[in-house]
C-alpha positions as CSV (number, residue, x, y, z in Angstrom):
1,M,97.3,78.6,119.2
2,K,93.9,79.6,117.1
3,G,93.0,82.9,116.5
4,T,89.9,84.4,118.3
5,D,86.5,85.6,116.1
6,K,87.8,88.6,116.5
7,D,91.3,88.1,115.4
8,M,90.0,86.9,111.8
9,T,87.5,89.5,111.3
10,S,89.8,91.8,111.8
11,K,92.3,90.3,109.8
12,I,89.6,90.5,106.5
13,E,88.7,94.2,107.2
14,N,91.9,94.7,106.8
15,A,93.9,93.7,103.7
16,V,97.3,92.9,105.5
17,T,98.1,92.2,109.7
18,V,101.3,92.6,110.8
19,H,101.4,90.0,114.0
20,N,104.4,90.8,116.6
21,V,107.0,90.5,113.7
22,F,110.5,90.7,114.3
23,K,113.3,90.9,111.8
24,S,117.1,90.4,112.7
25,Y,120.1,90.7,110.9
26,G,122.8,88.9,112.8
27,D,123.1,91.0,115.7
28,V,121.2,94.1,114.6
29,E,117.8,94.0,115.2
30,A,115.5,95.7,112.6
31,L,112.2,95.1,113.7
32,R,110.8,94.7,117.4
33,D,107.6,93.0,118.1
34,L,105.8,95.3,115.1
35,S,102.0,95.0,114.8
36,L,100.0,96.7,112.3
37,D,96.8,96.8,110.5
38,F,96.4,98.2,106.7
39,P,93.0,98.3,106.3
40,R,91.2,97.4,103.0
41,G,90.9,100.1,100.3
42,Q,92.9,102.7,101.6
43,L,96.5,104.0,101.8
44,T,98.7,103.7,104.7
45,S,102.1,105.2,104.5
46,L,104.9,104.2,106.7
47,L,107.0,107.4,107.8
48,G,109.7,107.7,109.9
49,P,113.9,108.4,110.5
50,S,116.1,106.6,107.7
51,G,117.1,103.2,108.7
52,C,114.0,102.6,110.9
53,G,112.7,99.6,108.5
54,K,110.1,100.6,106.7
55,T,111.9,99.1,103.5
56,T,112.4,96.1,105.3
57,L,109.0,95.6,106.4
58,L,107.1,96.9,103.2
59,K,109.4,92.7,101.8
60,I,108.5,91.1,104.3
61,I,104.7,92.1,103.6
62,A,105.5,91.7,100.1
63,G,107.1,87.7,100.8
64,L,110.7,88.9,99.4
65,L,112.0,88.5,103.2
66,P,111.3,86.7,105.8
67,A,110.2,87.5,109.2
68,S,112.7,86.4,112.0
69,S,109.5,85.9,114.1
70,G,105.9,87.4,114.3
71,E,103.2,86.7,111.5
72,V,101.8,88.5,108.5
73,Y,98.6,87.9,106.5
74,V,97.0,89.4,103.4
75,N,93.3,89.3,103.1
76,G,93.6,86.3,106.1
77,T,95.6,84.1,104.3
78,P,99.6,83.7,105.8
79,V,102.9,84.5,103.6
80,T,105.5,82.7,103.1
81,G,106.5,84.2,100.1
82,P,105.3,86.3,96.8
83,G,102.5,85.9,95.9
84,A,100.0,87.1,93.2
85,D,98.2,89.2,95.6
86,R,100.8,91.5,96.2
87,A,102.8,94.3,93.7
88,F,106.0,95.7,94.3
89,V,107.0,99.0,93.1
90,F,110.3,99.8,93.3
91,Q,112.0,102.7,94.2
92,D,114.7,101.9,91.5
93,F,112.2,101.1,88.6
94,A,113.6,97.5,88.1
95,L,112.7,97.8,84.3
96,M,114.0,95.6,81.5
97,P,116.6,97.6,79.6
98,W,116.1,95.7,76.4
99,A,112.4,95.6,76.6
100,T,109.6,98.4,75.5
101,V,107.2,100.0,77.5
102,L,104.6,97.9,76.2
103,R,106.4,94.8,77.0
104,N,107.7,96.4,80.2
105,V,104.0,96.8,81.5
106,A,103.0,93.7,80.4
107,F,105.6,91.6,81.7
108,G,104.3,89.9,84.7
109,L,101.1,88.7,82.5
110,E,103.0,87.2,80.4
111,L,105.1,85.1,83.2
112,R,101.2,83.9,83.9
113,G,100.6,82.7,80.7
114,V,98.4,85.2,79.9
115,S,98.4,85.5,75.3
116,R,99.5,88.6,74.2
117,S,96.4,89.9,72.5
118,E,95.3,89.9,76.7
119,R,98.0,91.2,78.2
120,E,98.9,93.6,75.4
121,A,95.7,95.2,75.6
122,I,95.5,95.5,79.6
123,A,99.1,96.9,79.6
124,E,97.7,99.6,77.1
125,K,94.6,100.2,79.8
126,Y,97.5,101.3,82.2
127,I,99.6,102.9,80.0
128,I,96.6,105.3,79.0
129,E,95.9,105.4,83.0
130,V,99.7,106.7,83.9
131,G,99.4,109.5,80.8
132,L,102.0,107.2,79.2
133,K,99.9,107.1,75.9
134,G,102.0,107.2,72.5
135,F,105.2,106.0,74.2
136,E,104.2,102.1,74.1
137,H,107.1,101.7,71.6
138,S,109.7,103.5,73.3
139,F,112.3,101.9,75.6
140,P,113.4,102.6,79.3
141,H,116.5,104.8,78.3
142,E,114.2,107.1,75.9
143,L,112.2,108.2,79.2
144,S,112.6,110.5,82.2
145,G,113.0,109.3,85.7
146,G,109.4,110.3,86.2
147,M,108.1,108.4,83.2
148,R,110.1,105.3,83.8
149,Q,108.3,105.2,87.3
150,R,105.0,105.4,85.3
151,V,106.0,102.4,83.8
152,G,106.8,100.7,87.1
153,L,103.5,101.8,88.6
154,A,101.3,100.6,85.1
155,R,102.9,97.1,85.4
156,A,102.0,96.7,89.3
157,L,98.5,97.8,88.1
158,S,98.3,95.6,85.0
159,V,98.6,92.4,87.3
160,D,95.3,93.1,89.3
161,A,97.2,92.9,92.4
162,E,94.7,93.5,95.3
163,V,98.1,95.0,97.3
164,L,100.5,97.6,95.8
165,L,103.5,98.1,97.8
166,M,105.4,100.9,96.9
167,D,108.8,101.9,98.2
168,E,109.8,105.8,97.4
169,P,108.1,105.4,93.9
170,F,108.8,109.2,93.7
171,S,112.3,110.1,95.1
172,A,113.9,110.0,91.5
173,V,111.9,112.8,90.5
174,D,111.5,116.9,90.5
175,E,109.0,118.3,92.7
176,Q,107.0,119.7,89.8
177,T,106.6,115.8,88.6
178,R,106.7,114.2,92.3
179,R,103.4,116.5,93.1
180,K,101.6,115.8,89.7
181,F,102.3,111.6,90.7
182,Q,100.9,112.7,94.2
183,E,97.7,114.4,92.6
184,D,97.4,110.7,90.1
185,L,98.1,108.3,93.4
186,L,95.0,110.1,95.1
187,G,92.9,109.4,91.7
188,L,94.3,105.8,91.7
189,V,93.9,104.9,95.2
190,Q,89.6,106.4,94.7
191,N,89.0,104.5,91.4
192,E,91.2,101.2,91.7
193,N,89.8,99.7,95.1
194,K,93.1,98.5,95.9
195,T,95.2,98.6,98.8
196,F,98.3,100.7,99.0
197,L,101.6,100.3,101.6
198,F,103.6,103.8,100.9
199,V,107.1,104.1,102.0
200,T,108.4,107.9,102.1
201,H,110.8,110.0,104.0
202,S,108.3,113.2,103.4
203,I,105.8,114.3,106.5
204,E,104.3,116.4,103.6
205,E,103.8,113.7,101.2
206,A,102.9,110.9,103.3
207,V,99.8,113.9,105.4
208,Y,98.4,114.4,101.3
209,V,98.0,111.2,100.0
210,S,97.2,108.6,102.9
211,D,94.1,107.4,105.0
212,Q,96.4,106.2,107.0
213,I,100.1,107.2,108.6
214,A,102.3,104.6,110.4
215,I,104.9,106.6,112.2
216,L,108.0,104.0,113.0
217,L,110.2,104.4,115.6
218,P,114.2,103.9,115.0
219,R,115.7,100.9,115.1
220,P,114.9,98.5,116.4
221,S,111.7,99.9,114.7
222,R,108.0,99.7,116.6
223,V,104.9,101.4,115.6
224,M,105.2,105.3,117.5
225,E,101.9,106.4,116.3
226,V,98.9,105.4,114.1
227,I,97.6,109.1,112.7
228,R,94.4,108.8,110.8
229,P,93.8,112.1,108.3
230,S,90.2,112.7,108.2
231,G,88.9,116.2,107.6
232,F,90.2,117.6,104.0
233,R,90.6,114.0,102.3
234,D,86.8,114.6,100.5
235,R,88.7,118.2,99.6
236,D,89.4,119.3,96.4
237,V,93.2,118.1,95.5
238,N,94.4,121.7,95.2
239,S,93.2,122.7,98.4
240,I,94.0,120.1,100.5
241,R,98.0,121.8,101.2
242,R,96.3,124.5,102.3
243,D,94.2,123.0,105.0
244,P,94.3,123.6,108.8
245,E,93.9,120.0,109.8
246,Y,96.6,119.2,106.9
247,L,98.9,122.0,108.0
248,D,98.4,120.7,111.9
249,I,99.4,117.2,111.4
250,V,102.4,118.2,109.3
251,D,103.5,120.2,112.4
252,R,103.0,117.4,114.5
253,I,104.3,114.6,112.9
254,W,107.1,117.0,112.8
255,A,107.6,117.8,116.8
256,S,107.6,113.6,117.0
257,L,110.2,112.8,114.5
258,K,112.4,116.1,114.9
259,S,114.4,114.5,118.4
260,Y,115.6,111.6,115.8
261,V,117.2,113.5,113.2
262,E,120.9,113.8,113.4
C-alpha cells in the first residue's frame, strides 16, 4: 500500500522514521509495534530500563540487524542494510589495535577508496575537532578509555554520514570526562548539521544533551512517551543543569521509570 503525501513529507522532514517495527528472538519479543520519528539535524536520546531494546532498535536503524516486521526509512529510503548515510559509534570503541589513531579515523574513507592524502587530511580535521591533536601516531593501547572513545567518534564523523548512531558512547569514562564529552557533543550537534541517535541509561545525560527524548517501556519495547526539552536549549552549557525546566524533566522521567527498576 502506497504512503500518503503526508507520510512522505514526514519521512523527508525526519532523517529517520521507524514505523510499526517488531523484533523477536525466537519466543522472546524485543520490540512490539514501535514507531518513532527522528527529526533532521537534532539529537534524539533513547532512554529506558536495561534490556528494553534500545541497542536493538539502534542496530535495526543502522542496518546491522533485520526487523521481524515493520519499516525503517532514512531520508525517505527504506533501510535494507548498512549504508553510507549512517555511521555507528560503538560502546566498545571497535578500534583496530594495530593501527594508529590517524589510520583508525581514516579507515572508513580507506574502504571507500578515498586517496591517502585526502583521507588523512579529513581524518586530521576530525582528530583536532575531538581534541586529540598530537596523538595522530599513537596506538589504541597508548590511550585512555576516553581518548579511545574520541577516536571512535572522529572515525564516525570523518565518513560524513548524515546520521550518527551512538550506543552509550560515554559509559566507559569517569564522570569528569563524561561531562566534557557531553559539552563537546552539544557543540557537534550545533556545528555538524547531522542527526544524532543516542542511547544512554542516564536520565540526566539524556535531558542535558537531547532535543528529543524517547522513553521506552520494558520488553517488549514500545515508546511510552516523547519529551522535547525547549526552554533551556539556548542556555549556556554551564547553566543548563541549574535550569528549573531541566530539573523538572529529570524528576518527571524518573517518576515514569522508577517502577521498572528492580
